[in-house]
LUMZA-562979 format. One line per field, with one value per residue (C-alpha): residue in three letters; x, y, z. Coordinates in steps of 0.2 Angstrom, whole numbers, plus 2048, in hexadecimal, padded with zeros to 3 digits. Example, Ala and Ser with C-alpha at 12.3 -4.5 7.8 and 13.67 -1.06 7.14 Angstrom:
2
residuo = c(ala / ser)
u = c(83E / 844)
v = c(7EA / 7FB)
w = c(827 / 824)
This chain:
637
residuo = c(unk / unk / unk / unk / unk / unk / unk / unk / unk / unk / unk / unk / unk / unk / unk / unk / unk / unk / unk / unk / unk / unk / unk / unk / unk / unk / unk / unk / unk / unk / unk / unk / unk / unk / unk / unk / unk / unk / unk / unk / unk / unk / unk / unk / unk / unk / unk / unk / unk / unk / unk / unk / unk / unk / unk / unk / unk / unk / unk / unk / unk / unk / unk / unk / unk / unk / unk / unk / unk / unk / unk / unk / unk / unk / unk / unk / unk / unk / unk / unk / unk / unk / unk / unk / unk / unk / unk / unk / unk / unk / unk / unk / unk / unk / unk / unk / unk / unk / unk / unk / unk / unk / unk / unk / unk / unk / unk / unk / unk / unk / unk / unk / unk / unk / unk / unk / unk / unk / unk / unk / unk / unk / unk / unk / unk / unk / unk / unk / unk / unk / unk / unk / unk / unk / unk / unk / unk / unk / unk / unk / unk / unk / unk / unk / unk / unk / unk / unk / unk / unk / unk / unk / unk / unk / unk / unk / unk / unk / unk / unk / unk / unk / unk / unk / unk / unk / unk / unk / unk / unk / unk / unk / unk / unk / unk / unk / unk / unk / unk / unk / unk / unk / unk / unk / unk / unk / unk / unk / unk / unk / unk / unk / unk / unk / unk / unk / unk / unk / unk / unk / unk / unk / unk / unk / unk / unk / unk / unk / unk / unk / unk / unk / unk / unk / unk / unk / unk / unk / unk / unk / unk / unk / unk / unk / unk / unk / unk / unk / unk / unk / unk / unk / unk / unk / unk / unk / unk / unk / unk / unk / unk / unk / unk / unk / unk / unk / unk / unk / unk / unk / unk / unk / unk / unk / unk / unk / unk / unk / unk / unk / unk / unk / unk / unk / unk / unk / unk / unk / unk / unk / unk / unk / unk / unk / unk / unk / unk / unk / unk / unk / unk / unk / unk / unk / unk / unk / unk / unk / unk / unk / unk / unk / unk / unk / unk / unk / unk / unk / unk / unk / unk / unk / unk / unk / unk / unk / unk / unk / unk / unk / unk / unk / unk / unk / unk / unk / unk / unk / unk / unk / unk / unk / unk / unk / unk / unk / unk / unk / unk / unk / unk / unk / unk / unk / unk / unk / unk / unk / unk / unk / unk / unk / unk / unk / unk / unk / unk / unk / unk / unk / unk / unk / unk / unk / unk / unk / unk / unk / unk / unk / unk / unk / unk / unk / unk / unk / unk / unk / unk / unk / unk / unk / unk / unk / unk / unk / unk / unk / unk / unk / unk / unk / unk / unk / unk / unk / unk / unk / unk / unk / unk / unk / unk / unk / unk / unk / unk / unk / unk / unk / unk / unk / unk / unk / unk / unk / unk / unk / unk / unk / unk / unk / unk / unk / unk / unk / unk / unk / unk / unk / unk / unk / unk / unk / unk / unk / unk / unk / unk / unk / unk / unk / unk / unk / unk / unk / unk / unk / unk / unk / unk / unk / unk / unk / unk / unk / unk / unk / unk / unk / unk / unk / unk / unk / unk / unk / unk / unk / unk / unk / unk / unk / unk / unk / unk / unk / unk / unk / unk / unk / unk / unk / unk / unk / unk / unk / unk / unk / unk / unk / unk / unk / unk / unk / unk / unk / unk / unk / unk / unk / unk / unk / unk / unk / unk / unk / unk / unk / unk / unk / unk / unk / unk / unk / unk / unk / unk / unk / unk / unk / unk / unk / unk / unk / unk / unk / unk / unk / unk / unk / unk / unk / unk / unk / unk / unk / unk / unk / unk / unk / unk / unk / unk / unk / unk / unk / unk / unk / unk / unk / unk / unk / unk / unk / unk / unk / unk / unk / unk / unk / unk / unk / unk / unk / unk / unk / unk / unk / unk / unk / unk / unk / unk / unk / unk / unk / unk / unk / unk / unk / unk / unk / unk / unk / unk / unk / unk / unk / unk / unk / unk / unk / unk / unk / unk / unk / unk / unk / unk / unk / unk / unk / unk / unk / unk / unk / unk / unk / unk / unk / unk / unk / unk / unk / unk / unk / unk / unk / unk / unk / unk / unk / unk / unk / unk / unk / unk / unk / unk / unk / unk / unk / unk / unk / unk / unk / unk / unk / unk / unk / unk / unk / unk / unk / unk / unk / unk)
u = c(6E0 / 6D8 / 6E0 / 6E0 / 6DD / 6DD / 6E4 / 6D2 / 6D0 / 6E0 / 6DA / 6C9 / 6D1 / 6DC / 6CD / 6C5 / 6D4 / 6D5 / 6C3 / 6C6 / 6D5 / 6CD / 6CC / 6D6 / 6E5 / 6F5 / 700 / 710 / 71D / 72F / 731 / 73F / 750 / 755 / 745 / 744 / 755 / 74C / 73C / 731 / 727 / 721 / 71D / 712 / 709 / 706 / 6FE / 6F3 / 6ED / 6EA / 6E0 / 6D5 / 6D3 / 6CE / 6C2 / 6CA / 6CD / 6C1 / 6CB / 6DE / 6E8 / 6F9 / 706 / 717 / 722 / 734 / 741 / 73C / 74E / 752 / 758 / 760 / 74F / 745 / 739 / 731 / 71E / 717 / 704 / 6FE / 6F7 / 6FD / 70F / 710 / 720 / 725 / 737 / 73E / 72D / 72B / 71C / 717 / 714 / 707 / 6F7 / 6FC / 6FE / 6EE / 6E5 / 6EC / 6F0 / 6E4 / 6D5 / 6D7 / 6E4 / 6F0 / 703 / 70D / 71C / 727 / 729 / 72C / 73D / 746 / 753 / 763 / 769 / 75A / 750 / 740 / 734 / 731 / 720 / 71E / 72A / 72D / 733 / 741 / 751 / 756 / 746 / 743 / 752 / 74F / 745 / 73E / 739 / 73D / 73C / 72D / 720 / 726 / 71D / 70C / 70F / 70F / 71E / 714 / 705 / 703 / 6F2 / 6FA / 706 / 6F8 / 6EE / 6FC / 6FE / 709 / 709 / 701 / 711 / 711 / 6FE / 704 / 712 / 708 / 6F9 / 700 / 712 / 71D / 72E / 736 / 72C / 731 / 743 / 741 / 739 / 747 / 754 / 74C / 74C / 75F / 75E / 770 / 772 / 772 / 77E / 78E / 793 / 786 / 784 / 774 / 767 / 75E / 76E / 770 / 75E / 75F / 76F / 767 / 757 / 761 / 76D / 76B / 75F / 74D / 751 / 756 / 758 / 756 / 75E / 75D / 76E / 76A / 77B / 77E / 78F / 796 / 799 / 78C / 781 / 76F / 765 / 760 / 75C / 750 / 747 / 745 / 73E / 733 / 72D / 731 / 723 / 72B / 73B / 730 / 726 / 735 / 73C / 72D / 72D / 73F / 73C / 72E / 739 / 747 / 73D / 741 / 735 / 740 / 748 / 753 / 755 / 767 / 766 / 773 / 771 / 773 / 762 / 755 / 747 / 749 / 749 / 73A / 730 / 736 / 730 / 71F / 71E / 722 / 714 / 708 / 70B / 70A / 6F9 / 6F2 / 6F8 / 706 / 713 / 711 / 708 / 6FF / 701 / 6F1 / 6EB / 6F9 / 701 / 711 / 717 / 725 / 72C / 738 / 743 / 74D / 75F / 768 / 77A / 787 / 78E / 79D / 7A0 / 7A7 / 797 / 790 / 79A / 78F / 798 / 79B / 788 / 783 / 78F / 787 / 776 / 77C / 781 / 794 / 7A1 / 79C / 7AC / 7AF / 7B2 / 7BD / 7B0 / 7B2 / 7A0 / 793 / 786 / 779 / 780 / 786 / 781 / 777 / 779 / 781 / 771 / 76E / 76C / 767 / 76D / 769 / 769 / 75A / 759 / 75A / 74B / 741 / 745 / 73E / 72C / 72D / 733 / 725 / 718 / 71C / 725 / 736 / 734 / 72F / 73E / 74A / 745 / 74E / 761 / 76D / 76F / 779 / 773 / 760 / 755 / 75A / 766 / 764 / 773 / 777 / 77E / 789 / 798 / 79D / 78D / 77E / 770 / 773 / 768 / 761 / 761 / 759 / 75E / 75E / 76E / 77A / 776 / 786 / 790 / 78E / 77B / 77B / 787 / 781 / 76F / 769 / 776 / 776 / 789 / 797 / 794 / 79B / 79F / 7AF / 7B7 / 7B2 / 7C0 / 7BA / 7AB / 7AE / 7A2 / 79F / 7A2 / 7B3 / 7B9 / 7B4 / 7BF / 7C1 / 7BC / 7C3 / 7BB / 7C0 / 7B4 / 7A5 / 79C / 79E / 78E / 78B / 789 / 792 / 79D / 7A2 / 7A7 / 7B3 / 7BC / 7C3 / 7C7 / 7B7 / 7A7 / 795 / 795 / 785 / 782 / 78C / 792 / 79D / 7A1 / 7B1 / 7B7 / 7C7 / 7C9 / 7CB / 7DC / 7DB / 7EA / 7E1 / 7D1 / 7DB / 7E2 / 7D0 / 7C8 / 7D7 / 7D6 / 7C4 / 7C6 / 7D5 / 7CA / 7BC / 7C6 / 7C3 / 7D6 / 7D3 / 7DE / 7F0 / 7EE / 7E0 / 7E5 / 7F7 / 7F5 / 7E9 / 7F4 / 804 / 7FA / 7F3 / 805 / 80C / 7FE / 7FF / 812 / 80E / 801 / 80D / 81B / 825 / 822 / 82E / 82A / 82D / 81E / 813 / 81A / 818 / 805 / 802 / 80A / 800 / 7F0 / 7F3 / 7F8 / 7E8 / 7DD / 7E4 / 7E6 / 7D9 / 7CB / 7BC / 7B6 / 7BB / 7CD / 7CD / 7C5 / 7CD / 7DB / 7CF / 7D0 / 7E3 / 7E5 / 7D9 / 7E0 / 7F1 / 7EB / 7E1 / 7EA / 7FD / 801 / 7F9 / 804 / 813 / 80F / 80E / 81F / 82A / 823 / 81E / 80D / 7FB / 7F3 / 7E2 / 7E8 / 7E1 / 7F0 / 7F5 / 807 / 80A / 801 / 809 / 802 / 80C / 807 / 80C / 814 / 80F / 7FD / 7FB / 7F1 / 7F5 / 7E3 / 7E7 / 7D8 / 7E3 / 7ED / 7DE / 7D6 / 7E6 / 7E3 / 7F5 / 7FB / 807 / 805 / 80E / 80C / 803 / 7FA / 804 / 80F / 810 / 80A / 815 / 811 / 81D / 81E / 824 / 815 / 808 / 7FC / 7F6 / 7E4 / 7E1 / 7D7 / 7E1 / 7DF / 7CC / 7CA / 7D6 / 7CB / 7C9 / 7CD / 7DE / 7E2 / 7F2 / 7F2 / 7F9 / 7F9 / 805 / 806 / 818 / 828 / 82A / 83B / 847 / 83E / 848 / 847 / 850 / 859 / 849 / 840 / 835 / 832 / 83A / 831 / 839 / 834)
v = c(849 / 84A / 845 / 854 / 84C / 85C / 86E / 874 / 86A / 871 / 883 / 87F / 878 / 887 / 892 / 887 / 889 / 89B / 89D / 894 / 89E / 8AF / 8BB / 8B0 / 8B7 / 8AC / 8AA / 8A5 / 89D / 899 / 887 / 881 / 87A / 88B / 88F / 87D / 880 / 88F / 886 / 88A / 879 / 87E / 88F / 888 / 87C / 88B / 895 / 887 / 885 / 898 / 89A / 88B / 892 / 8A3 / 89B / 8A4 / 895 / 89D / 8AD / 8A7 / 898 / 893 / 88E / 886 / 88D / 88D / 89A / 8AC / 8B1 / 8BB / 8AB / 8B2 / 8BA / 8A9 / 8A3 / 8B1 / 8B3 / 8BC / 8C2 / 8C3 / 8CC / 8DB / 8D4 / 8D8 / 8D0 / 8C9 / 8C3 / 8B7 / 8B1 / 8A4 / 898 / 8A3 / 8B1 / 8A9 / 8AD / 8BF / 8C1 / 8B8 / 8C3 / 8D3 / 8D1 / 8C4 / 8C8 / 8DB / 8E1 / 8E8 / 8E6 / 8DF / 8EB / 8E1 / 8D3 / 8DE / 8E1 / 8F1 / 8FA / 8F8 / 909 / 913 / 908 / 90B / 8FD / 8F4 / 8EC / 8E7 / 8DC / 8E9 / 8F5 / 8E9 / 8EE / 8DC / 8D9 / 8EB / 8EA / 8D9 / 8D3 / 8C1 / 8BA / 8A8 / 8A9 / 8B4 / 8A7 / 89C / 8A8 / 8A3 / 890 / 883 / 879 / 869 / 86F / 86D / 876 / 885 / 885 / 883 / 891 / 89E / 899 / 889 / 87D / 88B / 88C / 87A / 87B / 889 / 87E / 86E / 877 / 885 / 882 / 876 / 870 / 87C / 88B / 887 / 887 / 897 / 8A0 / 89A / 89F / 8B0 / 8B3 / 8AF / 8A4 / 89F / 891 / 896 / 887 / 892 / 890 / 89C / 891 / 896 / 88A / 88A / 885 / 876 / 871 / 873 / 868 / 85A / 85B / 85A / 84C / 83B / 82E / 82E / 82B / 83B / 841 / 851 / 853 / 860 / 863 / 866 / 861 / 871 / 86F / 880 / 885 / 891 / 88F / 889 / 891 / 881 / 879 / 887 / 886 / 873 / 875 / 883 / 882 / 871 / 871 / 880 / 875 / 867 / 872 / 879 / 867 / 861 / 870 / 86D / 85A / 85F / 86B / 85E / 84E / 846 / 83B / 837 / 843 / 842 / 84E / 84B / 852 / 853 / 846 / 854 / 85C / 850 / 85D / 862 / 84F / 84C / 85B / 857 / 845 / 84B / 857 / 84A / 83E / 84C / 851 / 83F / 83C / 84C / 847 / 854 / 846 / 835 / 830 / 83C / 84B / 856 / 84C / 853 / 842 / 847 / 83C / 83F / 836 / 83D / 834 / 83B / 836 / 83A / 83E / 837 / 847 / 84A / 85C / 857 / 84D / 85E / 85E / 858 / 848 / 843 / 846 / 83B / 82D / 82D / 82C / 81D / 815 / 816 / 821 / 834 / 83B / 844 / 83B / 840 / 848 / 84A / 84D / 858 / 84F / 857 / 84A / 83C / 83D / 832 / 820 / 827 / 830 / 842 / 84B / 85D / 861 / 872 / 877 / 87A / 88D / 88B / 880 / 88C / 89A / 890 / 891 / 8A4 / 8A6 / 89C / 8A3 / 8B5 / 8B5 / 8B8 / 8CA / 8CD / 8C2 / 8CB / 8DB / 8D6 / 8D7 / 8DC / 8D9 / 8C9 / 8C3 / 8C3 / 8C0 / 8BF / 8B5 / 8AE / 8AF / 8AA / 8B9 / 8B3 / 8B8 / 8C9 / 8D2 / 8D8 / 8D0 / 8BE / 8B3 / 8AF / 8BE / 8BF / 8CE / 8D2 / 8CD / 8DC / 8E2 / 8E8 / 8E0 / 8F0 / 8F0 / 8DE / 8E0 / 8F1 / 8F4 / 8E2 / 8DB / 8EB / 8ED / 8E6 / 8E2 / 8EE / 8FB / 8F1 / 8F3 / 8E9 / 8DF / 8D3 / 8C8 / 8B7 / 8B2 / 8A1 / 895 / 88D / 88E / 8A0 / 8B0 / 8BD / 8CE / 8DD / 8EE / 8F7 / 8EC / 8EE / 8F7 / 8E9 / 8E2 / 8D0 / 8C5 / 8B7 / 8C2 / 8D0 / 8C4 / 8BA / 8CA / 8CC / 8B9 / 8B3 / 8AC / 8AB / 899 / 893 / 8A3 / 8A4 / 8B5 / 8B4 / 8C6 / 8C9 / 8D7 / 8DF / 8D0 / 8C4 / 8BD / 8BB / 8AE / 8A4 / 8A5 / 89E / 890 / 88C / 88A / 881 / 874 / 872 / 86F / 864 / 859 / 859 / 855 / 844 / 842 / 83B / 847 / 84D / 860 / 861 / 854 / 859 / 86C / 86E / 864 / 86F / 87F / 879 / 875 / 886 / 890 / 886 / 88B / 89E / 89F / 898 / 8A5 / 898 / 89F / 8A6 / 8B3 / 8A5 / 89C / 8A9 / 8A6 / 893 / 896 / 89F / 892 / 884 / 88E / 890 / 87D / 878 / 883 / 87D / 86A / 864 / 858 / 861 / 872 / 86F / 86E / 87C / 888 / 882 / 88F / 89E / 8A2 / 8A1 / 8AB / 8B9 / 8BC / 8BC / 8C8 / 8D4 / 8D2 / 8D0 / 8DA / 8CD / 8C0 / 8CA / 8CF / 8BC / 8B8 / 8C7 / 8CF / 8BE / 8C7 / 8C4 / 8D6 / 8CE / 8C5 / 8B4 / 8A9 / 8A3 / 89F / 8B1 / 8B9 / 8BB / 8C1 / 8CA / 8D4 / 8E6 / 8E7 / 8F9 / 8F5 / 8E4 / 8E5 / 8D4 / 8CF / 8BD / 8BC / 8B7 / 8AB / 8A2 / 89F / 89B / 889 / 884 / 88D / 898 / 8A7 / 8A9 / 8B6 / 8B9 / 8C7 / 8D7 / 8CE / 8D3 / 8C5 / 8BE / 8B3 / 8A5 / 8A5 / 893 / 88D / 899 / 891 / 8A2 / 89F / 8B1 / 8AD / 8B8 / 8C7 / 8C4 / 8C4 / 8D2 / 8E0 / 8EE / 8FB / 8F3 / 8ED / 8E5 / 8D6 / 8DB / 8D2 / 8D4 / 8CD / 8CB / 8C7 / 8CA / 8D1 / 8C3 / 8B8 / 8B0 / 8A2 / 891 / 888 / 880 / 892 / 88F / 89E / 89D / 8AA / 8B5 / 8B6)
w = c(7C1 / 7B0 / 79F / 793 / 782 / 778 / 778 / 77A / 789 / 791 / 78D / 795 / 7A4 / 7A6 / 7A6 / 7B3 / 7BE / 7BC / 7C1 / 7D1 / 7D5 / 7D1 / 7DF / 7EB / 7F4 / 7F2 / 801 / 7F9 / 805 / 7FF / 804 / 7F9 / 800 / 806 / 80F / 817 / 81F / 829 / 82D / 81E / 81F / 830 / 82A / 81C / 828 / 834 / 826 / 820 / 832 / 835 / 825 / 829 / 83B / 835 / 828 / 81A / 80E / 801 / 802 / 802 / 7FC / 803 / 7F7 / 7FB / 7ED / 7E9 / 7ED / 7E7 / 7E7 / 7F7 / 7FF / 80F / 813 / 813 / 818 / 80D / 80D / 7FE / 7FE / 7EC / 7E3 / 7ED / 7EE / 801 / 806 / 817 / 81B / 828 / 82C / 83A / 83D / 84C / 840 / 835 / 840 / 841 / 82E / 82A / 836 / 832 / 81F / 818 / 823 / 824 / 817 / 824 / 823 / 831 / 831 / 83C / 82F / 820 / 818 / 81E / 813 / 81D / 818 / 81C / 827 / 81C / 81C / 80B / 80D / 7FA / 7F0 / 7E3 / 7F1 / 7F6 / 7EC / 7EA / 7DF / 7D8 / 7CC / 7C5 / 7B6 / 7BB / 7AB / 7B0 / 7C3 / 7C5 / 7C2 / 7D0 / 7DD / 7D6 / 7D6 / 7E3 / 7E0 / 7DD / 7D4 / 7C2 / 7C3 / 7CA / 7BB / 7AF / 7B7 / 7B4 / 7A2 / 7A3 / 794 / 789 / 780 / 77D / 777 / 76B / 764 / 762 / 75B / 750 / 74C / 743 / 749 / 73D / 743 / 755 / 750 / 746 / 756 / 761 / 755 / 753 / 765 / 765 / 775 / 77A / 786 / 798 / 79D / 79B / 789 / 781 / 772 / 767 / 76D / 75C / 753 / 75F / 75C / 74A / 749 / 753 / 748 / 738 / 73E / 737 / 73F / 746 / 758 / 761 / 773 / 77E / 78E / 79D / 7A5 / 7B7 / 7BD / 7C6 / 7CF / 7D1 / 7E3 / 7E8 / 7D9 / 7DB / 7CC / 7C4 / 7D5 / 7D9 / 7C8 / 7C9 / 7DB / 7D8 / 7C6 / 7BF / 7B2 / 7A9 / 7A6 / 7A0 / 794 / 78D / 78A / 782 / 776 / 772 / 76F / 763 / 759 / 758 / 755 / 765 / 76F / 77F / 78B / 79B / 7A9 / 7B1 / 7C3 / 7D1 / 7DE / 7EB / 7E5 / 7EE / 7EE / 7DC / 7D7 / 7E1 / 7DA / 7C9 / 7CA / 7D1 / 7C2 / 7B5 / 7BC / 7BD / 7AB / 7A6 / 7AE / 7A6 / 795 / 793 / 793 / 78A / 77A / 76F / 77A / 779 / 76A / 75F / 75A / 763 / 770 / 77D / 78D / 79A / 7A7 / 7B6 / 7B8 / 7C8 / 7C7 / 7D3 / 7D9 / 7CD / 7C8 / 7B7 / 7B2 / 7AE / 79E / 790 / 78A / 79D / 7A0 / 792 / 797 / 7A8 / 7A1 / 797 / 7A7 / 7A5 / 7AF / 7AE / 7A7 / 796 / 786 / 778 / 76C / 75A / 756 / 760 / 76B / 75E / 752 / 75D / 76F / 77A / 774 / 765 / 760 / 75C / 76D / 772 / 783 / 78C / 79E / 7A9 / 7A6 / 793 / 792 / 79E / 792 / 783 / 78B / 78D / 77B / 774 / 77F / 77D / 76D / 766 / 764 / 776 / 77C / 770 / 778 / 788 / 78A / 77D / 76A / 76B / 77D / 77E / 78D / 79F / 7A9 / 7BA / 7C6 / 7D8 / 7E1 / 7EF / 7F9 / 801 / 7FC / 807 / 7FD / 7F8 / 7ED / 7DC / 7D0 / 7BF / 7B4 / 7A1 / 798 / 798 / 7AA / 7B1 / 7BF / 7C9 / 7C8 / 7CE / 7DC / 7E2 / 7DD / 7E0 / 7EB / 7F6 / 7F6 / 801 / 813 / 820 / 812 / 80E / 7FD / 7EE / 7E7 / 7DA / 7D4 / 7CD / 7BF / 7B8 / 7C6 / 7CB / 7B9 / 7B8 / 7B9 / 7C7 / 7C1 / 7CA / 7CE / 7BE / 7B4 / 7C0 / 7B2 / 7A6 / 79E / 7A4 / 794 / 78C / 781 / 78D / 79B / 790 / 78B / 79D / 79E / 7A7 / 7A1 / 7A4 / 7A9 / 7B1 / 7BA / 7CB / 7D1 / 7E0 / 7E7 / 7F1 / 7FC / 802 / 80E / 800 / 7FA / 7E8 / 7E8 / 7F5 / 7EA / 7DB / 7E6 / 7ED / 7DC / 7D5 / 7E3 / 7E0 / 7CD / 7D0 / 7DC / 7CF / 7C0 / 7B9 / 7B6 / 7A5 / 79C / 7A1 / 79D / 7AA / 7B7 / 7B8 / 7B3 / 7C2 / 7CE / 7C9 / 7CB / 7DC / 7E2 / 7DC / 7E4 / 7F4 / 7F5 / 7F1 / 7FE / 80B / 806 / 7FC / 7EB / 7DE / 7D0 / 7C3 / 7CA / 7C1 / 7B0 / 7B3 / 7B8 / 7A8 / 79E / 7A7 / 7A4 / 791 / 790 / 799 / 78E / 77E / 782 / 78E / 789 / 78F / 795 / 7A7 / 7A2 / 795 / 7A1 / 7B2 / 7B1 / 7B1 / 7C4 / 7C3 / 7B3 / 7B7 / 7C9 / 7C1 / 7B4 / 7BF / 7D0 / 7CD / 7DC / 7E7 / 7E0 / 7E2 / 7F4 / 7F8 / 7EF / 7F2 / 801 / 80A / 80E / 80B / 80A / 80E / 81D / 817 / 814 / 826 / 822 / 81E / 82D / 83E / 84F / 85C / 86C / 86E / 87F / 881 / 87F / 887 / 897 / 89D / 89D / 899 / 88D / 87E / 888 / 88E / 87D / 873 / 86C / 86B / 87B / 871 / 87D / 88D / 89B / 8AB / 8B5 / 8B4 / 8A7 / 895 / 88A / 87C / 86D / 869 / 856 / 855 / 85E / 857 / 84A / 844 / 847 / 84C / 85B / 866 / 85A / 85A / 86D / 872 / 878 / 86C / 879 / 87B / 869 / 870 / 864 / 853 / 843 / 835 / 824 / 81F / 828 / 83B / 840 / 843 / 836 / 828 / 81B / 81D / 80F / 80A / 808 / 817 / 822 / 833 / 83E / 84B / 85D)
């Protein structure tokens, strides 16, 4: 390590590093949390040994990188600069790749991605549809950086934006550049970043704070985790630039307890930056000083709300506070505080490095730049997706995501996490940005996209997210606490066939009450899954209530199984596997399901040989069924 005392020393060091790296191939191996669940650490070790054994240390360098995006294909090995891409690589493949590709320039075809529709091999990263239609402004650099190497980050231009700021720009010109780029906060609200910074800078008092919100609690979301694991210095650089613009000398990174690798890599990055003189006193001889600390969250979803997060850093319970002033005026320890999420701080670096005009050329007029999403659910290609703002849902789901598995019908996509809305097929051509999503009752949120197909019950989806939010609510305010409990109670009844049409009006009223009266953003948006499914899928609610049926065959209380006597071959397969012994019969004897014993697990339906298809399932009321005085469905035999 060497301390860099001036901007000139940093630039000289960058040239030094670039000279050492010139002409070398990079073997970039995805070794983040996703990769490690599939053995990536062994793959990295195997490549290091194979390179050493082949005597190719001067030719190629192995880098342990964060996720490149196509998570389900990890461990992924990318050979740069050619961008030859191998997927699902195992430790035993390392020697062959080194021998064929690194030593002789050949492609190992058995390890490349193949287009599932055509079977055509895609040897280069740009050939793979998942990557071809993205624009990876923020994620792209991670391919070139070893997760724990400050030198790698400096080599590709890291801390160049900071040099520019400290050497050539005043705090006012930094603010002006971010404002001209029209950067909107990527944490969900889409508030203009420069206005937040400007408010913090102009607030009374000399002591100010900057905070990175890395409390990523949405189910299925891991954008922030991947950035912190794979390229932590990009967040630190953005944070230092923001602190300079605001006049802050102390920053905090609030990270989820459940992100151990992200925390580990972030702490390493902070220590490296401090040793090199990029954090601490008199950074690069500029006279500007800045320190940063990591605060680990305790796992509460609601702590992602700004006042709750601030309370947690202060050492009190991480729950929302009544707020009559913005954190930019009265935040951490009642001092002016600028709080932005991980992705926002990373965007700052790109804006300063390449200029506001360049940045404004990406996206739409009111929504500049790119957005990172986690694409999950009923879609062929899952992973991290970065696209220009304004890209349509259809392009994300079908071009990048590869469509719906088994050619099933698309039903909906939920955007914005558990408090987001469910958007139906008719809006697939909707541009994805802060403003357009809100028009259909949803929101951008932090960037989760959950795709649903024809086998998804929208009433059950609303019930699931309402339950999640009810459990995660701090319970401090009545509208959120009791509103969610009542919504959950009503939805549970509907999914069990005990609902009434009046319940739908009650759900609407509860949603409006929660939106208008809740203390924080969790409560004001918590009704979105219910309200959007009511709005876009009223027929499914009616089917559950009036028809006592679940069209998607999800709600167990509304599904029945019976055996067609004309097709039953008395093979006894279903009888043997039934976990509750609800099936009677014997050899040469038609089997029968006792509806009073049956727990509707569906095992008999799954194991019945397709050539017989004797076990049938129906959603609705079997002949002979009726309701008792309490409205409970009594099933016929």
